[in-house]
py3Dmol code that shows the C-alpha trace and the ligand (Angstrom):
import py3Dmol

protein = """\
ATOM      1  CA  MET A   1     123.497  72.394 101.926  1.00  0.00           C
ATOM      2  CA  SER A   2     121.793  74.606  99.394  1.00  0.00           C
ATOM      3  CA  SER A   3     120.651  73.535  95.956  1.00  0.00           C
ATOM      4  CA  THR A   4     122.043  75.101  92.830  1.00  0.00           C
ATOM      5  CA  LEU A   5     120.266  76.324  89.719  1.00  0.00           C
ATOM      6  CA  LYS A   6     121.219  77.183  86.171  1.00  0.00           C
ATOM      7  CA  PRO A   7     121.672  80.931  85.616  1.00  0.00           C
ATOM      8  CA  GLY A   8     118.855  82.646  83.714  1.00  0.00           C
ATOM      9  CA  VAL A   9     115.130  83.209  84.219  1.00  0.00           C
ATOM     10  CA  VAL A  10     113.748  80.792  86.817  1.00  0.00           C
ATOM     11  CA  THR A  11     110.184  79.459  86.815  1.00  0.00           C
ATOM     12  CA  GLY A  12     108.187  76.565  88.276  1.00  0.00           C
ATOM     13  CA  GLU A  13     110.073  74.242  90.637  1.00  0.00           C
ATOM     14  CA  ASP A  14     113.266  76.292  90.226  1.00  0.00           C
ATOM     15  CA  TYR A  15     111.395  79.375  91.372  1.00  0.00           C
ATOM     16  CA  LYS A  16     110.224  77.520  94.477  1.00  0.00           C
ATOM     17  CA  THR A  17     113.816  76.404  95.126  1.00  0.00           C
ATOM     18  CA  LEU A  18     114.870  80.047  94.990  1.00  0.00           C
ATOM     19  CA  VAL A  19     112.113  81.123  97.405  1.00  0.00           C
ATOM     20  CA  ASN A  20     112.872  78.307  99.849  1.00  0.00           C
ATOM     21  CA  GLY A  21     116.601  79.000  99.643  1.00  0.00           C
ATOM     22  CA  ALA A  22     115.986  82.599 100.670  1.00  0.00           C
ATOM     23  CA  LYS A  23     113.638  81.696 103.536  1.00  0.00           C
ATOM     24  CA  GLN A  24     115.905  78.983 104.905  1.00  0.00           C
ATOM     25  CA  GLY A  25     119.000  81.125 104.470  1.00  0.00           C
ATOM     26  CA  HIS A  26     117.295  84.106 106.187  1.00  0.00           C
ATOM     27  CA  TYR A  27     117.737  86.524 103.330  1.00  0.00           C
ATOM     28  CA  ALA A  28     115.407  88.148 100.810  1.00  0.00           C
ATOM     29  CA  LEU A  29     115.758  89.201  97.193  1.00  0.00           C
ATOM     30  CA  PRO A  30     115.224  92.735  95.990  1.00  0.00           C
ATOM     31  CA  ALA A  31     112.372  93.098  93.492  1.00  0.00           C
ATOM     32  CA  VAL A  32     113.343  96.048  91.360  1.00  0.00           C
ATOM     33  CA  ASN A  33     110.837  98.000  89.279  1.00  0.00           C
ATOM     34  CA  VAL A  34     112.300  98.739  85.875  1.00  0.00           C
ATOM     35  CA  VAL A  35     111.153 100.733  82.853  1.00  0.00           C
ATOM     36  CA  GLY A  36     113.663 100.192  80.062  1.00  0.00           C
ATOM     37  CA  THR A  37     116.883  98.473  79.083  1.00  0.00           C
ATOM     38  CA  ASN A  38     118.915 100.884  81.223  1.00  0.00           C
ATOM     39  CA  SER A  39     117.218  99.913  84.453  1.00  0.00           C
ATOM     40  CA  VAL A  40     116.848  96.229  83.449  1.00  0.00           C
ATOM     41  CA  ASN A  41     120.568  95.937  82.660  1.00  0.00           C
ATOM     42  CA  ALA A  42     121.545  97.892  85.772  1.00  0.00           C
ATOM     43  CA  ALA A  43     119.465  95.477  87.880  1.00  0.00           C
ATOM     44  CA  MET A  44     121.142  92.414  86.332  1.00  0.00           C
ATOM     45  CA  GLU A  45     124.601  94.011  86.550  1.00  0.00           C
ATOM     46  CA  SER A  46     124.079  94.822  90.222  1.00  0.00           C
ATOM     47  CA  ALA A  47     122.952  91.256  90.974  1.00  0.00           C
ATOM     48  CA  ALA A  48     126.021  89.840  89.199  1.00  0.00           C
ATOM     49  CA  LYS A  49     128.292  92.290  91.046  1.00  0.00           C
ATOM     50  CA  ASN A  50     126.822  91.272  94.405  1.00  0.00           C
ATOM     51  CA  GLY A  51     126.610  87.535  93.689  1.00  0.00           C
ATOM     52  CA  SER A  52     122.883  87.596  94.401  1.00  0.00           C
ATOM     53  CA  ASP A  53     119.809  86.477  92.518  1.00  0.00           C
ATOM     54  CA  ILE A  54     117.244  89.146  91.754  1.00  0.00           C
ATOM     55  CA  ILE A  55     113.582  89.762  90.960  1.00  0.00           C
ATOM     56  CA  ILE A  56     112.890  92.091  88.038  1.00  0.00           C
ATOM     57  CA  GLN A  57     109.388  93.468  87.832  1.00  0.00           C
ATOM     58  CA  PHE A  58     107.262  95.665  85.608  1.00  0.00           C
ATOM     59  CA  SER A  59     104.309  97.792  86.509  1.00  0.00           C
ATOM     60  CA  ASN A  60     101.724  98.156  83.742  1.00  0.00           C
ATOM     61  CA  SER A  61     103.075 101.622  83.058  1.00  0.00           C
ATOM     62  CA  GLY A  62     106.677 100.420  83.128  1.00  0.00           C
ATOM     63  CA  GLY A  63     105.692  97.839  80.509  1.00  0.00           C
ATOM     64  CA  GLN A  64     103.980 100.496  78.426  1.00  0.00           C
ATOM     65  CA  PHE A  65     107.058 102.708  78.635  1.00  0.00           C
ATOM     66  CA  PHE A  66     109.199  99.793  77.412  1.00  0.00           C
ATOM     67  CA  ALA A  67     107.032  99.626  74.266  1.00  0.00           C
ATOM     68  CA  GLY A  68     106.968 103.420  73.961  1.00  0.00           C
ATOM     69  CA  PHE A  69     104.491 106.009  75.223  1.00  0.00           C
ATOM     70  CA  GLY A  70     104.035 107.046  71.588  1.00  0.00           C
ATOM     71  CA  LEU A  71     102.051 103.907  70.699  1.00  0.00           C
ATOM     72  CA  GLU A  72      98.422 104.819  70.288  1.00  0.00           C
ATOM     73  CA  ASP A  73      96.804 101.699  71.748  1.00  0.00           C
ATOM     74  CA  SER A  74      97.937 101.981  75.364  1.00  0.00           C
ATOM     75  CA  PHE A  75      96.527  98.593  76.399  1.00  0.00           C
ATOM     76  CA  GLU A  76      98.369  96.833  73.607  1.00  0.00           C
ATOM     77  CA  ALA A  77     101.523  98.759  74.546  1.00  0.00           C
ATOM     78  CA  LYS A  78     101.219  97.637  78.175  1.00  0.00           C
ATOM     79  CA  VAL A  79     101.053  94.007  77.009  1.00  0.00           C
ATOM     80  CA  LEU A  80     103.638  94.071  74.231  1.00  0.00           C
ATOM     81  CA  GLY A  81     106.100  96.263  76.131  1.00  0.00           C
ATOM     82  CA  THR A  82     106.073  93.885  79.078  1.00  0.00           C
ATOM     83  CA  VAL A  83     106.478  90.896  76.735  1.00  0.00           C
ATOM     84  CA  SER A  84     109.314  92.605  74.876  1.00  0.00           C
ATOM     85  CA  ALA A  85     111.094  93.341  78.157  1.00  0.00           C
ATOM     86  CA  ALA A  86     110.668  89.706  79.219  1.00  0.00           C
ATOM     87  CA  HIS A  87     112.300  88.487  75.997  1.00  0.00           C
ATOM     88  CA  HIS A  88     115.191  90.897  76.584  1.00  0.00           C
ATOM     89  CA  VAL A  89     115.741  89.399  80.043  1.00  0.00           C
ATOM     90  CA  HIS A  90     115.424  85.784  78.792  1.00  0.00           C
ATOM     91  CA  LEU A  91     118.109  86.480  76.190  1.00  0.00           C
ATOM     92  CA  LEU A  92     120.604  88.098  78.575  1.00  0.00           C
ATOM     93  CA  ALA A  93     120.051  86.886  82.160  1.00  0.00           C
ATOM     94  CA  GLU A  94     122.143  83.753  81.677  1.00  0.00           C
ATOM     95  CA  LYS A  95     125.080  85.878  80.501  1.00  0.00           C
ATOM     96  CA  TYR A  96     125.036  87.776  83.805  1.00  0.00           C
ATOM     97  CA  GLY A  97     125.462  84.413  85.570  1.00  0.00           C
ATOM     98  CA  ILE A  98     122.652  84.855  88.098  1.00  0.00           C
ATOM     99  CA  CYS A  99     119.042  83.718  88.537  1.00  0.00           C
ATOM    100  CA  VAL A 100     116.339  86.194  87.608  1.00  0.00           C
ATOM    101  CA  VAL A 101     112.682  86.031  88.578  1.00  0.00           C
ATOM    102  CA  LEU A 102     110.473  87.824  86.035  1.00  0.00           C
ATOM    103  CA  HIS A 103     107.424  89.340  87.674  1.00  0.00           C
ATOM    104  CA  THR A 104     104.754  91.999  87.158  1.00  0.00           C
ATOM    105  CA  ASP A 105     103.688  94.430  89.868  1.00  0.00           C
ATOM    106  CA  HIS A 106     100.260  95.648  91.116  1.00  0.00           C
ATOM    107  CA  ALA A 107      97.295  94.827  88.890  1.00  0.00           C
ATOM    108  CA  ASN A 108      93.996  96.048  90.292  1.00  0.00           C
ATOM    109  CA  LYS A 109      90.575  95.010  88.976  1.00  0.00           C
ATOM    110  CA  ALA A 110      90.854  97.217  85.885  1.00  0.00           C
ATOM    111  CA  LEU A 111      94.203  95.610  85.021  1.00  0.00           C
ATOM    112  CA  ILE A 112      93.075  91.962  85.179  1.00  0.00           C
ATOM    113  CA  PRO A 113      92.847  91.906  81.341  1.00  0.00           C
ATOM    114  CA  TRP A 114      96.507  93.004  81.183  1.00  0.00           C
ATOM    115  CA  VAL A 115      97.533  90.051  83.368  1.00  0.00           C
ATOM    116  CA  GLU A 116      95.356  87.658  81.367  1.00  0.00           C
ATOM    117  CA  GLU A 117      96.977  88.728  78.102  1.00  0.00           C
ATOM    118  CA  LEU A 118     100.406  88.187  79.650  1.00  0.00           C
ATOM    119  CA  ILE A 119      99.352  84.715  80.819  1.00  0.00           C
ATOM    120  CA  LYS A 120      98.346  83.962  77.222  1.00  0.00           C
ATOM    121  CA  HIS A 121     101.892  84.855  76.139  1.00  0.00           C
ATOM    122  CA  SER A 122     103.279  82.567  78.834  1.00  0.00           C
ATOM    123  CA  GLU A 123     100.992  79.727  77.717  1.00  0.00           C
ATOM    124  CA  ASN A 124     102.332  80.056  74.168  1.00  0.00           C
ATOM    125  CA  HIS A 125     105.904  80.260  75.435  1.00  0.00           C
ATOM    126  CA  PHE A 126     105.271  77.126  77.502  1.00  0.00           C
ATOM    127  CA  LYS A 127     104.096  75.254  74.389  1.00  0.00           C
ATOM    128  CA  SER A 128     107.248  76.115  72.458  1.00  0.00           C
ATOM    129  CA  HIS A 129     109.898  76.240  75.225  1.00  0.00           C
ATOM    130  CA  GLY A 130     108.509  74.133  78.098  1.00  0.00           C
ATOM    131  CA  LYS A 131     108.522  77.119  80.451  1.00  0.00           C
ATOM    132  CA  PRO A 132     106.398  80.243  80.869  1.00  0.00           C
ATOM    133  CA  LEU A 133     107.610  83.697  79.809  1.00  0.00           C
ATOM    134  CA  PHE A 134     107.073  85.128  83.313  1.00  0.00           C
ATOM    135  CA  SER A 135     107.818  83.498  86.664  1.00  0.00           C
ATOM    136  CA  SER A 136     104.883  85.163  88.390  1.00  0.00           C
ATOM    137  CA  HIS A 137     102.331  87.967  88.300  1.00  0.00           C
ATOM    138  CA  MET A 138     100.793  90.056  91.029  1.00  0.00           C
ATOM    139  CA  LEU A 139      97.051  90.492  91.339  1.00  0.00           C
ATOM    140  CA  ASP A 140      96.250  93.304  93.738  1.00  0.00           C
ATOM    141  CA  LEU A 141      92.544  93.172  94.553  1.00  0.00           C
ATOM    142  CA  SER A 142      93.038  94.523  98.057  1.00  0.00           C
ATOM    143  CA  GLY A 143      90.680  97.382  97.135  1.00  0.00           C
ATOM    144  CA  GLU A 144      87.833  94.890  96.515  1.00  0.00           C
ATOM    145  CA  ASP A 145      86.084  92.714  99.053  1.00  0.00           C
ATOM    146  CA  ILE A 146      87.961  89.612 100.106  1.00  0.00           C
ATOM    147  CA  ASP A 147      85.553  87.134  98.468  1.00  0.00           C
ATOM    148  CA  PHE A 148      86.151  88.694  95.068  1.00  0.00           C
ATOM    149  CA  ASN A 149      89.863  89.036  95.782  1.00  0.00           C
ATOM    150  CA  LEU A 150      90.259  85.338  96.583  1.00  0.00           C
ATOM    151  CA  SER A 151      87.921  83.956  93.903  1.00  0.00           C
ATOM    152  CA  GLU A 152      89.677  85.914  91.143  1.00  0.00           C
ATOM    153  CA  SER A 153      93.062  84.880  92.541  1.00  0.00           C
ATOM    154  CA  LYS A 154      91.888  81.253  92.482  1.00  0.00           C
ATOM    155  CA  ARG A 155      90.639  81.556  88.912  1.00  0.00           C
ATOM    156  CA  LEU A 156      93.959  82.912  87.628  1.00  0.00           C
ATOM    157  CA  LEU A 157      96.128  80.616  89.722  1.00  0.00           C
ATOM    158  CA  GLU A 158      94.296  77.562  88.323  1.00  0.00           C
ATOM    159  CA  ARG A 159      95.381  78.639  84.870  1.00  0.00           C
ATOM    160  CA  MET A 160      98.891  79.736  85.861  1.00  0.00           C
ATOM    161  CA  SER A 161      99.867  76.715  87.948  1.00  0.00           C
ATOM    162  CA  LYS A 162      99.391  74.464  84.907  1.00  0.00           C
ATOM    163  CA  ILE A 163     102.389  76.153  83.263  1.00  0.00           C
ATOM    164  CA  GLY A 164     104.553  76.520  86.376  1.00  0.00           C
ATOM    165  CA  MET A 165     103.665  80.100  87.246  1.00  0.00           C
ATOM    166  CA  SER A 166     103.217  81.625  90.681  1.00  0.00           C
ATOM    167  CA  LEU A 167     100.782  84.332  91.794  1.00  0.00           C
ATOM    168  CA  GLU A 168     101.358  87.145  94.274  1.00  0.00           C
ATOM    169  CA  ILE A 169      98.234  88.454  95.991  1.00  0.00           C
ATOM    170  CA  GLU A 170      97.671  91.326  98.401  1.00  0.00           C
ATOM    171  CA  LEU A 171      95.605  91.345 101.585  1.00  0.00           C
ATOM    172  CA  GLY A 172      95.218  94.568 103.497  1.00  0.00           C
ATOM    173  CA  VAL A 173      96.337  97.789 101.900  1.00  0.00           C
ATOM    174  CA  THR A 174      99.871  98.967 101.243  1.00  0.00           C
ATOM    175  CA  GLY A 175      99.621 102.689 101.915  1.00  0.00           C
ATOM    176  CA  GLY A 176     100.595 105.285  99.373  1.00  0.00           C
ATOM    177  CA  GLU A 177     100.396 105.189  95.621  1.00  0.00           C
ATOM    178  CA  GLU A 178     102.311 103.126  93.054  1.00  0.00           C
ATOM    179  CA  ASP A 179     101.874 104.017  89.403  1.00  0.00           C
ATOM    180  CA  GLY A 180      98.296 105.177  89.897  1.00  0.00           C
ATOM    181  CA  VAL A 181      97.243 102.177  92.035  1.00  0.00           C
ATOM    182  CA  GLY A 182      96.330 103.111  95.628  1.00  0.00           C
ATOM    183  CA  SER A 183      96.217 106.553  97.181  1.00  0.00           C
ATOM    184  CA  ASP A 184      98.174 108.806  99.502  1.00  0.00           C
ATOM    185  CA  ASP A 185      95.067 109.373 101.661  1.00  0.00           C
ATOM    186  CA  ASP A 186      95.313 106.165 103.630  1.00  0.00           C
ATOM    187  CA  ILE A 187      98.749 106.857 105.079  1.00  0.00           C
ATOM    188  CA  GLY A 188      98.680 107.097 108.837  1.00  0.00           C
ATOM    189  CA  ALA A 189      99.668 104.729 111.605  1.00  0.00           C
ATOM    190  CA  ASP A 190      96.100 104.401 112.987  1.00  0.00           C
ATOM    191  CA  ASN A 191      94.463 103.101 109.813  1.00  0.00           C
ATOM    192  CA  PRO A 192      93.486  99.449 110.529  1.00  0.00           C
ATOM    193  CA  LEU A 193      93.386  98.744 106.777  1.00  0.00           C
ATOM    194  CA  LEU A 194      97.168  99.089 106.765  1.00  0.00           C
ATOM    195  CA  TYR A 195      97.444  95.908 108.841  1.00  0.00           C
ATOM    196  CA  THR A 196      96.495  92.529 107.334  1.00  0.00           C
ATOM    197  CA  GLN A 197      94.308  90.269 109.474  1.00  0.00           C
ATOM    198  CA  PRO A 198      95.749  86.791 110.209  1.00  0.00           C
ATOM    199  CA  GLU A 199      92.274  85.258 109.615  1.00  0.00           C
ATOM    200  CA  ASP A 200      92.330  86.598 106.050  1.00  0.00           C
ATOM    201  CA  CYS A 201      95.766  85.073 105.477  1.00  0.00           C
ATOM    202  CA  LEU A 202      94.427  81.727 106.703  1.00  0.00           C
ATOM    203  CA  ARG A 203      91.504  81.929 104.253  1.00  0.00           C
ATOM    204  CA  ALA A 204      93.908  82.665 101.406  1.00  0.00           C
ATOM    205  CA  TRP A 205      96.115  79.734 102.404  1.00  0.00           C
ATOM    206  CA  GLU A 206      93.220  77.284 102.591  1.00  0.00           C
ATOM    207  CA  MET A 207      91.852  78.373  99.246  1.00  0.00           C
ATOM    208  CA  LEU A 208      95.016  78.827  97.164  1.00  0.00           C
ATOM    209  CA  SER A 209      97.739  76.520  98.445  1.00  0.00           C
ATOM    210  CA  PRO A 210      96.006  73.338  97.155  1.00  0.00           C
ATOM    211  CA  ILE A 211      95.963  74.868  93.658  1.00  0.00           C
ATOM    212  CA  GLY A 212      99.465  76.168  93.174  1.00  0.00           C
ATOM    213  CA  HIS A 213     102.235  78.367  94.486  1.00  0.00           C
ATOM    214  CA  PHE A 214     101.284  81.803  95.696  1.00  0.00           C
ATOM    215  CA  SER A 215     102.984  84.535  97.655  1.00  0.00           C
ATOM    216  CA  LEU A 216     101.369  87.150  99.805  1.00  0.00           C
ATOM    217  CA  ALA A 217     101.933  90.871 100.080  1.00  0.00           C
ATOM    218  CA  ALA A 218     100.803  91.399 103.634  1.00  0.00           C
ATOM    219  CA  SER A 219     100.378  94.852 105.089  1.00  0.00           C
ATOM    220  CA  PHE A 220     102.150  95.608 108.308  1.00  0.00           C
ATOM    221  CA  GLY A 221     102.174  99.388 108.120  1.00  0.00           C
ATOM    222  CA  ASN A 222     104.313  99.578 104.990  1.00  0.00           C
ATOM    223  CA  VAL A 223     103.705 102.322 102.428  1.00  0.00           C
ATOM    224  CA  HIS A 224     104.772 102.992  98.858  1.00  0.00           C
ATOM    225  CA  GLY A 225     107.059 105.960  98.408  1.00  0.00           C
ATOM    226  CA  VAL A 226     109.129 107.818 100.928  1.00  0.00           C
ATOM    227  CA  TYR A 227     107.321 110.078 103.372  1.00  0.00           C
ATOM    228  CA  LYS A 228     108.122 112.107 106.451  1.00  0.00           C
ATOM    229  CA  PRO A 229     109.510 109.925 109.261  1.00  0.00           C
ATOM    230  CA  GLY A 230     106.904 109.126 111.904  1.00  0.00           C
ATOM    231  CA  ASN A 231     104.037 108.841 109.417  1.00  0.00           C
ATOM    232  CA  VAL A 232     104.401 105.105 109.237  1.00  0.00           C
ATOM    233  CA  LYS A 233     104.678 102.495 111.919  1.00  0.00           C
ATOM    234  CA  LEU A 234     106.027  99.157 110.741  1.00  0.00           C
ATOM    235  CA  ARG A 235     104.725  96.242 112.814  1.00  0.00           C
ATOM    236  CA  PRO A 236     106.360  93.081 111.419  1.00  0.00           C
ATOM    237  CA  GLU A 237     104.927  91.003 114.296  1.00  0.00           C
ATOM    238  CA  ILE A 238     101.684  91.000 112.253  1.00  0.00           C
ATOM    239  CA  LEU A 239     103.473  88.720 109.803  1.00  0.00           C
ATOM    240  CA  LYS A 240     104.425  86.341 112.573  1.00  0.00           C
ATOM    241  CA  ASN A 241     100.817  86.178 113.843  1.00  0.00           C
ATOM    242  CA  SER A 242      99.612  85.139 110.380  1.00  0.00           C
ATOM    243  CA  GLN A 243     102.327  82.490 110.018  1.00  0.00           C
ATOM    244  CA  ASP A 244     101.565  81.076 113.466  1.00  0.00           C
ATOM    245  CA  LEU A 245      97.819  80.875 112.838  1.00  0.00           C
ATOM    246  CA  ILE A 246      98.262  78.907 109.582  1.00  0.00           C
ATOM    247  CA  GLU A 247     100.946  76.687 111.049  1.00  0.00           C
ATOM    248  CA  LYS A 248      98.675  75.769 113.958  1.00  0.00           C
ATOM    249  CA  THR A 249      95.390  75.443 112.058  1.00  0.00           C
ATOM    250  CA  CYS A 250      96.694  73.602 108.996  1.00  0.00           C
ATOM    251  CA  GLU A 251      99.570  71.741 110.672  1.00  0.00           C
ATOM    252  CA  THR A 252     102.107  73.027 108.156  1.00  0.00           C
ATOM    253  CA  GLY A 253     105.819  73.420 108.752  1.00  0.00           C
ATOM    254  CA  SER A 254     107.027  76.677 110.221  1.00  0.00           C
ATOM    255  CA  ARG A 255     106.511  79.950 108.300  1.00  0.00           C
ATOM    256  CA  PRO A 256     104.285  78.421 105.570  1.00  0.00           C
ATOM    257  CA  LEU A 257     103.535  81.740 103.837  1.00  0.00           C
ATOM    258  CA  ASP A 258     105.982  83.174 101.320  1.00  0.00           C
ATOM    259  CA  LEU A 259     105.725  86.860 102.131  1.00  0.00           C
ATOM    260  CA  VAL A 260     106.432  89.986 100.121  1.00  0.00           C
ATOM    261  CA  PHE A 261     107.387  93.352 101.567  1.00  0.00           C
ATOM    262  CA  HIS A 262     105.984  96.229  99.487  1.00  0.00           C
ATOM    263  CA  GLY A 263     107.094  99.796  99.981  1.00  0.00           C
ATOM    264  CA  GLY A 264     110.600  98.853 101.106  1.00  0.00           C
ATOM    265  CA  SER A 265     112.106 102.215 100.139  1.00  0.00           C
ATOM    266  CA  GLY A 266     113.060 104.261 103.170  1.00  0.00           C
ATOM    267  CA  SER A 267     112.290 101.489 105.714  1.00  0.00           C
ATOM    268  CA  GLU A 268     114.185 101.055 108.974  1.00  0.00           C
ATOM    269  CA  LYS A 269     116.922  98.441 108.465  1.00  0.00           C
ATOM    270  CA  GLU A 270     116.117  96.665 111.720  1.00  0.00           C
ATOM    271  CA  LYS A 271     112.453  96.158 110.782  1.00  0.00           C
ATOM    272  CA  ILE A 272     113.564  94.768 107.428  1.00  0.00           C
ATOM    273  CA  SER A 273     115.582  91.991 109.044  1.00  0.00           C
ATOM    274  CA  THR A 274     112.775  91.213 111.504  1.00  0.00           C
ATOM    275  CA  ALA A 275     110.371  90.877 108.565  1.00  0.00           C
ATOM    276  CA  ILE A 276     112.805  88.523 106.791  1.00  0.00           C
ATOM    277  CA  GLY A 277     112.879  86.364 109.919  1.00  0.00           C
ATOM    278  CA  TYR A 278     109.075  86.067 109.667  1.00  0.00           C
ATOM    279  CA  GLY A 279     109.146  84.697 106.119  1.00  0.00           C
ATOM    280  CA  VAL A 280     109.655  87.653 103.762  1.00  0.00           C
ATOM    281  CA  PHE A 281     111.615  86.466 100.694  1.00  0.00           C
ATOM    282  CA  LYS A 282     111.007  89.482  98.439  1.00  0.00           C
ATOM    283  CA  MET A 283     111.256  93.193  99.077  1.00  0.00           C
ATOM    284  CA  ASN A 284     110.084  95.643  96.438  1.00  0.00           C
ATOM    285  CA  ILE A 285     112.218  98.641  95.708  1.00  0.00           C
ATOM    286  CA  ASP A 286     111.203 101.374  93.315  1.00  0.00           C
ATOM    287  CA  THR A 287     111.205 104.898  94.767  1.00  0.00           C
ATOM    288  CA  ASP A 288     114.823 104.777  95.968  1.00  0.00           C
ATOM    289  CA  THR A 289     116.200 103.346  92.718  1.00  0.00           C
ATOM    290  CA  GLN A 290     114.160 105.868  90.687  1.00  0.00           C
ATOM    291  CA  PHE A 291     115.722 108.658  92.711  1.00  0.00           C
ATOM    292  CA  ALA A 292     119.222 107.187  92.381  1.00  0.00           C
ATOM    293  CA  PHE A 293     118.824 106.995  88.585  1.00  0.00           C
ATOM    294  CA  SER A 294     117.510 110.529  88.131  1.00  0.00           C
ATOM    295  CA  LYS A 295     119.798 112.110  90.716  1.00  0.00           C
ATOM    296  CA  ALA A 296     122.846 111.005  88.725  1.00  0.00           C
ATOM    297  CA  ILE A 297     121.471 112.584  85.552  1.00  0.00           C
ATOM    298  CA  GLY A 298     120.839 115.852  87.420  1.00  0.00           C
ATOM    299  CA  HIS A 299     124.351 115.762  88.805  1.00  0.00           C
ATOM    300  CA  TYR A 300     125.894 114.969  85.432  1.00  0.00           C
ATOM    301  CA  VAL A 301     124.117 117.883  83.734  1.00  0.00           C
ATOM    302  CA  ASN A 302     125.019 120.280  86.566  1.00  0.00           C
ATOM    303  CA  GLU A 303     128.688 119.371  86.198  1.00  0.00           C
ATOM    304  CA  SER A 304     128.810 120.588  82.583  1.00  0.00           C
ATOM    305  CA  PRO A 305     125.695 122.657  81.933  1.00  0.00           C
ATOM    306  CA  LYS A 306     127.083 124.235  78.742  1.00  0.00           C
ATOM    307  CA  ALA A 307     127.326 120.804  77.058  1.00  0.00           C
ATOM    308  CA  PHE A 308     123.549 120.515  77.366  1.00  0.00           C
ATOM    309  CA  LEU A 309     122.898 123.896  75.758  1.00  0.00           C
ATOM    310  CA  HIS A 310     125.445 123.968  72.927  1.00  0.00           C
ATOM    311  CA  GLN A 311     127.042 121.341  70.716  1.00  0.00           C
ATOM    312  CA  VAL A 312     130.128 123.574  70.495  1.00  0.00           C
ATOM    313  CA  ASP A 313     131.075 126.188  73.109  1.00  0.00           C
ATOM    314  CA  PRO A 314     129.949 129.573  71.677  1.00  0.00           C
ATOM    315  CA  GLU A 315     132.934 131.395  73.230  1.00  0.00           C
ATOM    316  CA  ASP A 316     135.971 129.149  72.773  1.00  0.00           C
ATOM    317  CA  GLY A 317     134.724 126.559  70.237  1.00  0.00           C
ATOM    318  CA  THR A 318     135.206 123.489  72.474  1.00  0.00           C
ATOM    319  CA  PRO A 319     133.193 120.555  71.053  1.00  0.00           C
ATOM    320  CA  TYR A 320     130.930 118.936  73.670  1.00  0.00           C
ATOM    321  CA  LYS A 321     130.088 115.683  71.888  1.00  0.00           C
ATOM    322  CA  LYS A 322     131.909 113.563  74.450  1.00  0.00           C
ATOM    323  CA  LEU A 323     129.794 115.047  77.257  1.00  0.00           C
ATOM    324  CA  TYR A 324     126.316 114.994  75.736  1.00  0.00           C
ATOM    325  CA  ASP A 325     126.627 111.486  74.270  1.00  0.00           C
ATOM    326  CA  PRO A 326     123.472 109.866  75.785  1.00  0.00           C
ATOM    327  CA  ARG A 327     125.489 106.765  76.679  1.00  0.00           C
ATOM    328  CA  LYS A 328     127.594 108.875  79.070  1.00  0.00           C
ATOM    329  CA  VAL A 329     124.543 110.404  80.730  1.00  0.00           C
ATOM    330  CA  LEU A 330     122.615 107.145  80.970  1.00  0.00           C
ATOM    331  CA  ARG A 331     125.634 105.154  82.136  1.00  0.00           C
ATOM    332  CA  SER A 332     126.050 107.558  85.052  1.00  0.00           C
ATOM    333  CA  ALA A 333     122.395 106.880  85.912  1.00  0.00           C
ATOM    334  CA  GLU A 334     122.909 103.099  85.680  1.00  0.00           C
ATOM    335  CA  LEU A 335     125.950 103.239  87.954  1.00  0.00           C
ATOM    336  CA  SER A 336     124.064 105.297  90.515  1.00  0.00           C
ATOM    337  CA  MET A 337     121.173 102.817  90.474  1.00  0.00           C
ATOM    338  CA  ILE A 338     123.664  99.962  90.936  1.00  0.00           C
ATOM    339  CA  GLU A 339     125.179 101.782  93.916  1.00  0.00           C
ATOM    340  CA  ARG A 340     121.723 102.041  95.553  1.00  0.00           C
ATOM    341  CA  LEU A 341     121.097  98.359  94.847  1.00  0.00           C
ATOM    342  CA  ASP A 342     124.449  97.444  96.480  1.00  0.00           C
ATOM    343  CA  GLU A 343     122.858  98.782  99.666  1.00  0.00           C
ATOM    344  CA  ALA A 344     119.654  96.784  99.115  1.00  0.00           C
ATOM    345  CA  PHE A 345     121.539  93.488  98.737  1.00  0.00           C
ATOM    346  CA  ILE A 346     123.346  94.197 102.015  1.00  0.00           C
ATOM    347  CA  ASP A 347     120.095  95.152 103.826  1.00  0.00           C
ATOM    348  CA  LEU A 348     118.427  91.968 102.594  1.00  0.00           C
ATOM    349  CA  GLY A 349     121.425  89.748 103.377  1.00  0.00           C
ATOM    350  CA  SER A 350     121.604  88.252  99.878  1.00  0.00           C
ATOM    351  CA  VAL A 351     125.182  89.190  98.970  1.00  0.00           C
ATOM    352  CA  GLY A 352     127.042  86.093  97.709  1.00  0.00           C
ATOM    353  CA  LYS A 353     123.933  83.914  98.115  1.00  0.00           C
ATOM    354  CA  SER A 354     123.124  83.348  94.424  1.00  0.00           C
ATOM    355  CA  LEU A 355     122.032  79.777  93.748  1.00  0.00           C
ATOM    356  CA  ALA A 356     123.263  80.022  90.137  1.00  0.00           C
ATOM    357  CA  LYS A 357     126.140  77.684  89.330  1.00  0.00           C
TER     358      LYS A 357
END
"""
ligand_1 = """\
1
ZN
Zn 103.657 97.581 95.946
"""
view = py3Dmol.view(width=600, height=400)
view.addModel(protein, "pdb")
view.setStyle({"model": 0}, {"cartoon": {"style": "trace"}})
view.addModel(ligand_1, "xyz")
view.setStyle({"model": 1}, {"stick": {}})
view.zoomTo()
view.show()
C-alpha cells in the first residue's frame, strides 16, 4: 500500500512521503542537474514518460545561467536565476502529472549566502502560498572541519524546518569536481577522505534529526564526472555500516538515514542497486545528461553542416531555414537527454512508481 500525492512540486510532509516511498519500495529518484528551460522540460518530460517522480536541481552556476551570464551582478544572477527556474517548475510540473522535488546542489562555505538568499525567497513564498519555493537545499561543508559543518547545517535547518524544507549535507568528500566545487586531485581508491566515517554520520543524526528532515550525501568512493575505469572503487557497504551504527545506538527503525548518491554518472549498475538497498533514495546525474544533450547537437550539425554555414545553399539555392531553426537543434538535444534519463529510471528502479495521482 503506497500513499498518493498530488502532481506538482512536493515539499514538507509530502516530500517525506516521497522519500519514504522510494526507500520502502527499493527504488531511488534521479536528481538531474539542469541549466535552462530545455533541460528542465526534458527532465519533466522524461519523468512523465517513465511514470516516475523526479528531483530537479540547480548548481549555483546553473542558476546563474538560467538568469543569463550577461547579467553584471553574478551573485544576484545566481539567486534570481534559481528563483526564476523554480517558478517555471511550479507553474508546469503539475501539467506533466508527476511529483517534482526542487533542490539546489553543492554550496560550499563561500556559497552559504546564496543558500540564505534562496531560503528568504522560500520564506516569502511560504507566507503567501503556505509552502516553500524549494523542497530542499544542499550545504556542502565537507571541505571544512566537521564541527563547523554540523553547526552551520544546524543553523540553516532550524530556519528551513519551520517552513517545511529539508537540508542535504555532505560528510566525507565526493571525489572530482562539480561546477568549481571540489577538485580532481583527490581521486584515487586509497584516499580515506573518499569514505565517510560511520561515527560522523551518527554525530550528524544526533544533532540534526531532532530539528528537522535532513538527507546525507555519504562518500563511499563515488566521484563526480566520468573517469578511466579502475580509478574509483565503490564500497556501498560503508553506507550499511553507518545505518547500522545509528540504528543500534539511537534505537531507530532500520535504515534511518536518507542517503544521496553523488557522482552517479558512469557507475556500475550492480553497485547502484546495492546502494539503494542501503537507503539511497536520490542519485545525482549531471555529466551523462550533459554529454547526451551536447552529443545530439554535434550529431545534428554534422548531418547538415552547410545549414550551419549558409542560410541558403551558395551552389543550388536550397533554403536551410528548416534545418537551422534553433527549435530543431534544441529539440534533438532534449530528446537525447530524455533517452539517457530513460536509462537512469531503469537503473534506479523507479519506472512506473510515481506517487502522483
Ligand atoms: Zn555532487
